[in-house]
N, C-alpha and C positions, 0 to 999 in steps of 0.2 A: 504494500500500500504506500501511497505518497507520504504518509505520516509515520511510516515505519512498522505498522502492524503487519502481521503475517497470517495468511490462511494456507495451511498445508493441504495439498491436493484439492484445490478449489473445484467445485462442481458448477457446470454451466448447463442450464436447461434451455432448450430452444425448440422452435418449430420450423419446419421447412415445407414449402409447397412448390410443386413443379420439379423440373430437372435442370441440373447444371449442364450447359452445353459444352461442346468440346473445347471451345475457345475460352470458356469461363468468363464470358463478357455479357451474360444476360441476368446479372444479379440485381435484385431489389432488396435492400436492407432496411427493415423497419425498426425504429426505436420506440418502445412503448412508454406510456405515461406512468405516473407515480404508482398507482394501485392496479394497473392492468397486468397482463401476463403475456407470455410469448405466443399465445394462440390468437394472432391478429385477425384471422378469419372469423373469430367470435365477436370481438369488440369493434372491428372495422369492416364487418361483412358487407356493408353497403358499397365498398369500393373494390370488392373481389368479384371476379367472374370473367367469362370469355369476352374479350374486347374492352375490358375495364382497366383501371389503373393497375390493379394487381391481377394480372391474367396469368395463371400458372400453366397454361398451355404454351406460353411464350417465354416466361421468366422463371428463374429460380429465386424464390422469395424466402427470405430468412428473417425471423424475429427472435431475439434473445431475451430471456427473462433477466431483469436487472439485478445487479448485485444487491443483496440485502432484502430482496423481495421474498415473500413466503411461498412462491410458486415453483420452487425447484432449485434455483441457483443458490450458492452458498449464502446463508443468512443467519440471523439470530435463532431461527428454529432448528438449525443443524447442531450436531454434537461437537463440542470442543474436545479434540483429542487429548488435550492436556489435563482435562478434569473428568472426561467421560460423561459430562452433563450437557444439557442444552446451553448454547452460548448465552441466550437472552441479551441483556444489556451489556454483557462483557464482549460482545462481538467487536472485533477490531474496528476502530474508526476508519471510515472510508469516504471518498469524495466522488463527485460526478466524474471527475477525470479517471479515477480508479475503475468506475463502471465502464467507461468507454474503453479503457485498456483491456478489460476482460472481454468485451465484445470483439475487440481486434484479435484476441487469442483464438476465438472461434473461426474468424476469417483465415487465420494462419493454419488452423486445423484442416480447413477445406482447401487450402492452398489457393485462396482467392486474393488477388491483388488489384482487382478492378471492380468498381461498383457502378452499375448503370444508373441506379436511382437510390439515394439515401434519403429517408424521410422520417420525420419525428414531430410529434405534437406535444406541447407543454414540456414536462420533464424530458420526454423523448427528444424534443427539439434541442434541449441543452446538450444531451448526450451526442446527438447528431453533429452539433457544432464541433465538439471535441474530436469526433472521428474525422470530420471534414478537414479540420486543422491538421491532424496527424497524417492523413493520407494525401493531402494536397491534390495534385492533378490526377490521382487515381480514382477520383469521384467525378463522374460525368455530369450528373444532375443532383441537385439538392433541393428538398422541400422542407421548410420550417414553418410550423403552425403555432400560433399563440404562445411564443416563447420569447426569451430575452437574452441579451448578451451577458448579463449577470443577474443574480437574484437581488431584486430591489429591496430596500428597507421595508417597504409596505408589505411585501410578501413574506419576508423574514419575520415581521411582527405577527402576521397571521399564523405562521408556523409556530412561533413561540407561544401564542395563545393556546394552540392545540397541545403543545408539549406540557404546558402548565396543567391542562385538563388531565393528561395521561399521568403526570407525576403525582396528582392528587389521589391516585389509586395505589394503595400500599402494596398491592400484589404485582405491580409492574415489574419489579426486580426479581420476582420468583422465577425459578428455573422450571416452569411448567408450560404446557401448551396453551392454557387459558389465562396466562399472566396478563393483567391489565385489561381484561375483556370488558369489564363494566365501564371503565373510562374510555375505552375505544369507541363504544357506542355514543357516548356524550361528545367525544372528540369529532366524530363524523358529523354529528348534528351541528357543532360549532362551525365546521368548515363549509358545509354544503351551500349555504346562501352565497358564498363568494364564487362558487362555481356556476351559479345560475344568475338570474336577474330579478329585480323587483317585478318587472312586467310578466315574466314567465310564472312567478309565484301567484301574482294577482289574477292571471288567466286560469291557470291549472288548479290552483287550490282555493279558488273563490267560493264563498259560501252561497248556496241557493236559499237557505232558510235565513231570512232577515232577523229572526228572533234568537238565533243561537248565541249562547254565552260561554260554552265550553266545548271540549272535544272538537276543536277546529280541524279542518282538513289539512291546513298547513302544519299543525302540530302532529297530526297522524302521519303525514308524509315524512317529517323529520325523524320521528320515532321508527317508522318502517325502514327508512334508509339506514339508520343506525344499527338496527337489529340485523339487517341484511349484511352490512359491512362486517360485523362481528363474526358472522357465520363463515365469511370467506377470507378474512384477513387475520393479522396477528399484531398485537399491540407493540411488542419490542421491535418487530420489523418496521412498523409504521414510524415509530420514534426515531430509529436510526436512518430511515429513508428521508425524513424531514431534515435531520442533521446534514445528510449528504447533499440534499437539494440546496441548502443554504450556502454550500461551498462553491456553487456554480459561478464562475467568473472567467470568461474566455480569455481575458487579458492578464490573469494572475501569472506573475513571473514571466511575462512576455512583453514587457515594456509598456504596452497600453492596450486597452480594448480595441481601439481603432486599428492599431498595427496588427493585432491578431486576426481580426475580421478581414483585413486586407489580404491576408495570406490564403483565404479560402477562394479557390479558383473555379469551383464548379459553376455550371449554369444553374442559377438559383431562383426559386420561387419562394417568396415570403408571404404568408397568409395571416391576416389579422381579422378579428371579429369586433365590429364597432361597439358591441355591448359588453365586451369582456371587462369585468370588474377586477379580476385577479391580476391579469397581466395586460394592461391597456395597450391599445394599438400603437401608441407612441414608441413602445419597446420594439415592436416589429418594424416600424418605420425607421428606427435607428439601425437595425440590422440591415435593412435594404439600402440604406444610405452608405454603409461602410463595407459591405460585401461587394466586390467590384462588378460582378456580372449578375446582379440581383434585380428582380422586379417585384414590386409590392402590390398585393391584391387585398382589398378590404371587403369583407362580406357582412351584410346586415343580417342580424338574427336576434331572436328574443332569448336565445339560450345561453348567452354569455360565454364564459370560458369553455363550457362543455360543448359548444357548437362544433368544435373540431371532430366530435364523435357522431354528430347528427346531420350536419348540412352537407351531405355527400354530393349532391348535384352541383352545388356552388364550388365545392373543393375540386371536384373533377374538372369543371370548366376552367378554373384558375390554373390548375396544373397543365392542362392541355393547351392553354394559351401560349405557353413558352417551352414546354417539354414534349417531345415526340417519343413515345414508348413503343 
């Protein structure tokens, strides 16, 4: 790891779709968001299919589970060989750059040194920037959605609020599968409004009964999403993922952010969503300004930050405006 931590025999979980051609030049590499997994056809299914962006009849599509995630790659859920217990919060400190380096290890495993399309949204966009910086002209095309050149104080503050919620649960430090589960439910509820918009809540969770005074639809929605998150995720993993996300800064130890972005040579599409509260469009506009061959596309949506998982038709149109797959 960047900060000196060590994982012996790290595990990398990944999904592939399609076949690698003889020249190994038909690779699409997908970097997933904070709480997603490597099965991109599950959470980005709207962009998969014959003739679509992710066409596995034409391309070899790879998505790697992020370092620290509970979906297979080395994480706090795994056993620490030094203690023979679950790592939990003792998992070695890691950065977004460490995650990108682990992704690059998988490319080495496949003996792939050229990517036709590198794409990532949100946290995945941060990882994709690091990969694009590392591989330089080995990336033909790059698509970055609702991400930034560094984690802004606004976002770090939102992450810290979530960490405070997690830390309020005394079980968070336990070496068990359900450590911090109660707080994880509350943590998800705290974060969710930042991923959507006031307009989307007012439309989808609006009350029909004018006389209602409790059991609001908005409250039920937050509780439902919290329960769902607990069933599929892990609190120590989420805690360390938030820490890693805060380390994102493409310019760290590289003179400046502008200089680092200037070294990304891929044909680039930057996509922002005008209603994104978490990572506002000015962050994507900054990326487009400083990546040499980048075009910026802004999409209107009521879904805020989560629009990159929903607005498939608009995303498809923006990508195809500049990139021929």
